[in-house]
N, C-alpha and C positions, 0 to 999 in steps of 0.2 A: 504494499499500499504506500502511496505517496507520503513522504515524511516532510513535515513543516518545521523549519528552524524555529527555536523558542522565541526569538525576537520578532518573528513574523506571525506567531500563532494567534495573537489577539486580533489584529486586523483581518487575518485570514478567517477566523471564526466569525467575526461580525459580517463579513461579506457572504460567507457560506450560509449563515442564518438568514441573511437578507434574501438569498435565492430560495431557500426553503420556505421562508415566509410567503413569498409570492406564489409558490406552488401549493401552499395551503389556502391562500386567499381565493384563487381562481375557481376551484370546485364549489366553494360556498357561494361565490358570486353567481355562478351558473344556476344554482338552485334558487336563490332569492330573487334574481331578476325574472325568472320564469313565474314565480309565485305572484309577484306584484302585477305581472302582465296577464295573469290568467283570465280575468274578466274581459280584457281587451282582445286577447287572442281567441277566446271563445266566440266573440262577435265577429272578428276578422275572418275566421274559418267556418262560421255558422255551425259551431259545435255546441253540444249540450255540456252542462257542468261535468257530468260523469265522463264524457269523452275528453273534455279539456284537461281533466285530471291527468291524463296519460302524457301530456306535455311534461309534467313533473315526474310521473311514475316511470316513464320510459328511461329517463336519465337515472333515477334512483335505483331502479331494478338492475340496470346494467352495472352501475357502480357496485351494488351489493353482491351481485352474482360473480363479479370478477375480482373484487378487492382482496379476498383470501387467496385466490389464484395468483394475483399480483404479488402478494406478500411472499408466497412460496417461490415464485419465479425470481424475485429479487434475491432471496437467499441463495439461489442456485446460479443465476446468470449474471448477477451484478446489479446493485441498487442504483448506482449513478447512471449506468447505461440505460436501465429501464425507465428511470425518471426522465431522461432526455427524450426517449421514445414517447412516453406518456404526454409530455408537453406538446409535442408535434401532433399527435393524434387528437388531443383536446382542442388545439387551435384549428385543426381541419374541421372537426365537428362543429365548432363555434361558427366558422365561416359558412358552412353548409346550412346551419340552422337559420342564419340571417338571410340567406338567399332562397330558402325553401318556398316554392310557389304554391304548395298544397299542404294540407294537414298531414297526409300520409308521409310525405317527404320530410316534413318537420320532425315527425316522430322518429323516422330513420336517422336523421341527422343527430337527434338527441342521443340515440343509442351510440353513435360514434363518439360523441362528446363524452358520454359517460364512460366509455372504454378507456379514454385517455385519463379521465378524472380518477378512475380506480387505480391506475398505475401511479399517478401523482400522489394520491392520499396515502397509499400503503408505503411507498418509498420515502416520503417526506418524514414521517414519524420514525421509521426504522433508521434513517440516516442521522437523526439528531445525536445519538450517542457516539457517532464517529467523529463529530466535530466539537462536542461540548464536554467539558470535564464533568465527572460524576456528581460533584457537589453543586452543580449549577443546572442539572437537568430540569428541576422544577421550574426555574426561571424560563428556560428554553421552551418547555411545554406551555407555560403561561403565555409566552410570546406567540407561539403557534396558535393557541386558543384565541388570542387577541386578533390575529390576522384572519382567522376563520370568521370571527365576529365582525371584523371590518368588511369582509366580503358580503356578509349578510346585511351589514349596514349600507354599504354602497349600492347594493342591488336595488332596494326599493327607491332610494333617492335618484340614482342614475336612470333606473328603469322608468320611473315616472316622467322624468324630463325627456328621455328619448322617445317614449310613447307619444308625448305631446308634440315633439318636434319632427320625428321621422317615422312614426308608426311603430306598432308593437313588435314586429320582427327585428327591429334595429337593436333590441336589447341584447342580442346574442353575440354581437361583434365587439363588445366592450373588452373582452378578454384578449383580443389579438395583440395589442401593444404590450400588455403585461406578459403574454407568452413569449414574445420576442426578447423582452428584457430578462425574464427568468432563464431562458435558454443560455444566454450569454454568461450570466453569473454562475449558473450551475456548471457549465462547461469549464470555466476557468478556475473555480474555487474548490469544488468538491474533490476529495481524494479519489484516486483511480481505484477501480474495482480489483479485488483479488482474482487470481486465476480462475477460469471457468471450471465448475464442478460437473464434469461430464457424467460421472457415475450416478449422481443423484438426479440429473436432468433426464435420465432414461426412464424414471418412474414418475410419470405425471398422471394425476387422477382426473382423467377426462370424464369418466362416468360420474364421479362425484360432482364435477362442475356442471354437467348437464342436468343431473337430478336437483341440484340446488337451484339452478335457474328455473326449472320447471315448477318447483315448489313455490318459489317467490312469485312467479308470474300467475300461477293458479290462485294464490292468496290475493294478489292485487285484483285479478279478474272477479273473484268472488265478491269483492266489495265495491266494484265499479260497474259491472254489467247492469243493464237496464237503466231506468230513470228513477233511482231511489227505491225501487221495489226489489225485495229479496225473493227471487223466484227459482224455478227449476234449474236454470243455467247457473245461477249463483251457487246453488247447492252442489251441482256437478263440479264446478270449478274448485270449490272448497274441498270436496272429497279428493279430487285429483291432487290438490296441494298437499293434503295430509298423506296420501299415498306416496307421492314423490318425496316428501320429507322423511317418511319411514324408510324408503329405499335409500335415501342419502345416508341416513344413520347406519344402515346395514353395510353399505359400501365402504364408508369411512372406517368401520370397525375392522374390515379385512384388508384395506388398502396398504400397500407397501409404503407409500409416501402420501398420506391423506392430506386433503385440503384443511380439514379441521381435526385436530387431535382431541378425540372424545375424552381422553383421560384428563385433559385440562380442567374439565368441569367437576372433577372430584375434589379439586382444590377450592375450598369455600371462598377464599378471597378473590380468586379469579371469577368464579361463578357469580359472586355478588357484584363485582365490578362490571362485568359484561351485562348482567341483567338490568342493573340500575342505569347503565349507559343507554340500553334500549328504551327504557321507560321515559327517561328525561328527553331523549331525542323525539319520541312520540309527542310529548308535551310541547316541545318547541315547534315542531312542524305544524301542529294544530293551530298555533298562533299565526303562522305564515299563510296557512290556507284560509282561515276565517278572517284575518285582519283586513285584506283588501275589500272583501265583500261588506264587512261591517262599516269600515270607514267610508266607502263609496256609497253603498246602498242605504245605510242607516243615518250616518252623520252627514252625508251629502258632499264629501270632498271630491274634487277632480283627481285624476290619476297622479299628476305631479305632486299635489299637496299630500295626497294619501301616501305616496312614496316617501316623502320627507317625514311624515309622522311615523311610518313603519320603521324608519331608520333610528329612531330614538333608542329603542331597547338594545339592539345590537351595538349601537355606539357606546352605550354604557358597558356592555359586555367586553368590548374592545378596550375601553379605558381601564377596566379592572383586571384585564388579563395578566399583565406583568406584575402588578402588586399581588394578585392572587398567587402567582408562582412563588413570590417571595414568602407569602404566608405559608404555603405548602412546605417550602424548604425550612422555615423557622418553626412551625407548630406541628408539622406532620400531616400526612394525607388524610387520616381518619377525621380529625377535627375540622379540617378545611372542607371535606366532602359533606359532613353533617351541616355545617354552616351554609354551604351553597344550596343543599336540598331544602333546608328550612326556608330560605329565601324564595325558592321556586314554589313551595306550597303556599306561602303567603300571597305571592303574586297571582297564582292560579285561582285561589279562593276569591280574591278581590275581583278578578275578571269574571268569575261566575256570577257575580252580582252586578255586573255592568248594566247601565241604563243609558239610553240616548240622552236623557236629561243631564248627565254628567259631562257631555260634550267630549272634546278631544282629550282634555286632561284626564278624564275618567278612564280613558284607554292607555294613555302614555305612562302614568304613574305605576300601575300594576305591572305593565310590560317591562319597565325599567328595573323593578325589583326582581322580576322573574329572570330576566336575561342576565342580570348581574350575578344572581345566584348560580345560574347555569355556567357562567364563565369560571366561577370559583370551583364548582364541582368538577368540571372538565379538567382543569389543571391538576386537581388532586387525584382524580381517578386515573388519568393517563399516566401521571408520574408513578403512582403505586404499581401499575401493571408493567410499565416499560423500564423502570429503573433497575430492576433486578433480573431482567431477561438477559441471557447470554448473547454473545455476538451472533451466534448461529441461529438463534431463535427469535431475533428481533423482528424479522419480516413476518413470521407466523403470528406473533403477539400483536403486531401493528395491524395485520390483516384481520384478526379477530376483533380488535377494538373498532376498526372501521366497519366490519360486518355488523356488530351490535348496534353501532350508531345508525347505520343505514337501514337496518331492519326497523329501527324506531322511526326513521324518516318515512319509510314506506308505509308503516302502520299509521303514522300521522296523516299522510297524504290520502290513504285509502280508507282505513277504519274510521279515523276521526272526521274525514270528509263525509263518510256515510252517516256518522252521528250528526254532523251539521245539516246534511240534507234531510234527515229524519226530524231533527228539531225544528226546521223551518216549516215542515208539513207541506212543502211545495215541490211539485215535479220539475219546475223550471226555476232553479235558484238564480240564474243570471238575471231574470226579470221579476224576482220575488218582491213582495211588498216589504217596506222597511220594518214593520212590526214582526213579520215572519223571520226576517234576517236577524233581528235582535234576539228573538227567542232561540233561534238556532245557535247563535253565538253563546248565549248563556248556558245552553245545554252542553255544548262542546267544551267550554271552559270548565264546567262542572266535572265532566269526565276527566279532563286534564288534571284538575285538582286531586281527584282520587288516585290517579297514576303517580303524581308527584308525592302524595302522602304515602303510597305504598313503597316507593323508593326510599323515603326517609325511614320508614319502619324497618325495611331490609337492612339499611346501613346501621341503624341504631342498635338492632338486635344481633348484629353480626358477632361472631366469636372472635375476640381480639387475639386469641391465641392460635387462630387458624393459620395454616401454612401460607406464606406470602408467595408472590409471583416468582420468587427465587426457585421454586420447584421446577421452573422451566430451564434452569441453568443446565447447560450441556445438551439440551434438546436441539435437534436440527431439522 
């Protein structure tokens, strides 16, 4: 691996972290810009709410199905190399999304974009430990959490402006200059990859990858088919998802080089960290799905103003990211995680009681509390699971963290989207009455509060003497 002289290590680390920060920012930007544009894109392509959800789901499903594969490939083929490939694929998908002339081609382009994002997300977290000293990993994870929040912040603000100036499909090209910058920084600053591991690369779990993708797609279809009605097709899709999921577990138990190491879940600390990551991501995605409809349809804001309002919460999450990392390094991961989850519960409960009479402030204040708590939790949880992983297992652990996060995002976009549709009592959410949208928002945020509370209970009751993520040391 490339050696860095001691005198040059600090600026080298700063530039390397700058490149990794950009590669963490872009995937979240691609999610948030699509969310804020969902009402406009639904009108542009004459799509129902359930169909328009696939603009978000196609991207998230692709990321989720491939992120564990990406982590494994990085351990075998080289993380720096795969990160550069991921940036190029992501940029290509972004450009194609912006140019797509039809709904079907837009969905296809989002799949390409998601493929690049999966490589970027898995490689970014796995590469942190190669450029940052062990006693500063918490700060680095806090920085990456901040950049992810910045992407979520910029998405609504920039998306709203771009929709007003150039139309809804223009939101997808904002990543192109960032991708060009990130490519240059990553190429010149990250250490070279170690020699290619040819023996391990011969055992690749294609069956597991196919079954995981089938299970995730079936799950999303079960919650989005039809127009808010749960019929025969939804049941069939759900059964197919369960069957594919069971098949995936069976394949992973016998695979020579599994995508997901099932024995990881015997470690209580790992199981707790991954499950709570899924729950809190579901909560956060529910705000991104409901927010644009509530602010536009209930409060009456135009897309540009709604985008600015949606940016408040992620902005505060970005601001607390680095201080949160310092708190993690100083007070430990468990206390920081509990504090973050408590903030999420408080924010979600307040949102469940939201009323149009509270105006914009009634939305902003709870969102700020919730997203600030989310930033603290993410820094603590990511540090707890990544800090003790061995060099050969970082890609696997990073892939599992990203898998849990994206499972939550998919659940938020589909299941919580279904809760929102049910809560409104309207088959046409895009044109639903303000009162119906307000009721749907309260119902969805109530469900989010329950999930956040469950996460807090899991974290609070966890056995403090359970084995830590260090159980992964030596795993490959």
